[in-house]
C-alpha angles and dihedrals in degrees: 000000000000108000105180146008093270092056089044092057092044090051092050090051092048090049091052091048093049091047090053091047090052091049090050089060088066092061113110095230095076117134090196124108112255091245091054090049090051092047091049091048091050092051091046090050090054093049092045091050092051093049091047090053092050092049092047092050092049090048091051091048093049092049092051094243090128118051105144128062128185115235114200094169140006088261088072093058099083093055091045090052092052092046091047091053091052093044094054089049095245120147123218088252093053092049090049091052091048094056097034104251136112120273090242089061091058089047089054093046091052095041088055095040091245090292099147096037121117124235094252092054090049088053091050092052093046090049092048089052093043091237113169123186104216100184132023123195119197124185126186093194117207098334118128116226096192 
């Protein structure tokens, strides 16, 4: 997932490079076997598709087209927090200032999907981003509480 403008630009550059590489495979001077060319094109198509999806998602987040995210477990929360920050137009630096930490700390939190962050800090970030969890579903599964 693209988390900031720097990653967005890098992803766009990578997409352009892969697209050019795929186009170069159509040139008649290739010394590669046709099966290798086809395999390479297929792998490039997959990578290009993934990058296009990431760019499209970031564009939709930045434009405010996406403003709700389903959370089926607590594991979804880190991605939702990152997406919410992007959707409200807040940079990592602005979020850091809002909760009183350095920008690099937010970068680390997001790079690690908020893994080593305490509950209070998570609450601060969620509050700064105005994230509200409207419905919580808890299942105990097949355990017996008798």
